[in-house]
C-alpha positions as CSV (number, residue, x, y, z in Angstrom):
1,M,13.1,5.7,-0.5
2,I,10.5,4.8,2.4
3,T,7.5,6.5,2.5
4,N,4.4,5.5,5.6
5,Y,0.7,5.2,4.7
6,N,-2.4,4.7,6.7
7,V,-4.7,2.2,4.8
8,T,-8.3,2.2,6.1
9,G,-10.8,-0.9,5.6
10,M,-8.6,-4.2,6.1
11,T,-10.0,-6.6,8.5
12,C,-8.2,-9.8,7.8
13,G,-4.9,-11.2,6.6
14,H,-6.7,-11.5,3.1
15,C,-6.9,-8.0,3.1
16,V,-3.3,-7.6,4.1
17,A,-2.2,-9.8,1.1
18,A,-4.3,-8.3,-1.4
19,V,-3.1,-4.7,-0.7
20,T,0.6,-5.9,-0.5
21,E,0.5,-7.6,-3.5
22,E,-0.7,-4.4,-5.7
23,V,1.3,-2.1,-4.3
24,S,4.5,-4.3,-4.6
25,A,3.5,-4.3,-8.4
26,I,4.0,-0.5,-8.8
27,P,7.4,0.3,-10.8
28,G,10.0,1.0,-8.9
29,V,8.6,-0.4,-5.3
30,T,11.0,-2.8,-4.0
31,E,9.3,-3.6,-0.6
32,V,6.1,-2.9,0.9
33,K,5.0,-4.0,4.6
34,V,1.5,-3.7,5.6
35,E,-0.1,-4.4,8.8
36,Q,-3.9,-5.1,9.4
37,T,-3.6,-2.4,12.0
38,G,-3.7,0.1,8.4
39,S,-0.1,0.9,8.7
40,M,1.6,0.5,5.2
41,Q,5.3,1.3,4.7
42,I,6.9,1.2,0.9
43,S,10.3,1.3,0.1
44,S,11.3,2.3,-3.6
45,T,14.3,3.5,-5.8
46,A,12.4,7.0,-6.4
47,E,9.3,8.8,-5.1
48,V,6.0,6.7,-5.8
49,D,3.5,8.9,-7.4
50,F,0.2,8.8,-4.6
51,A,-2.3,8.4,-7.6
52,A,-0.4,5.1,-8.2
53,V,-0.6,4.0,-4.6
54,A,-4.4,5.1,-4.0
55,A,-5.0,3.2,-7.4
56,A,-3.2,0.2,-6.5
57,V,-4.9,0.1,-2.9
58,K,-8.3,0.5,-4.7
59,E,-7.6,-2.4,-7.1
60,A,-6.8,-4.6,-3.7
61,G,-10.6,-3.7,-2.1
62,D,-12.7,-1.1,-0.8
63,Y,-9.9,0.2,1.3
64,E,-8.8,4.0,1.3
65,V,-5.3,5.3,1.6
66,A,-3.6,8.5,3.0
67,L,-0.1,10.0,3.7
68,A,0.7,9.0,7.4
């Protein structure tokens, strides 16, 4: 399953790496593609709870996430 999101507040490669690391740790997530422009694509074995994605993005830094 592939789900697309928009992440706001990222300004550099470190931001991208932090979001990628946190979201990759969500159970069931198999791949995360994050662009500094704010697009994020998550591949997973099953639907990932949006609250889990939002919590992971918030843990990475002062970023906000929304479904694309």
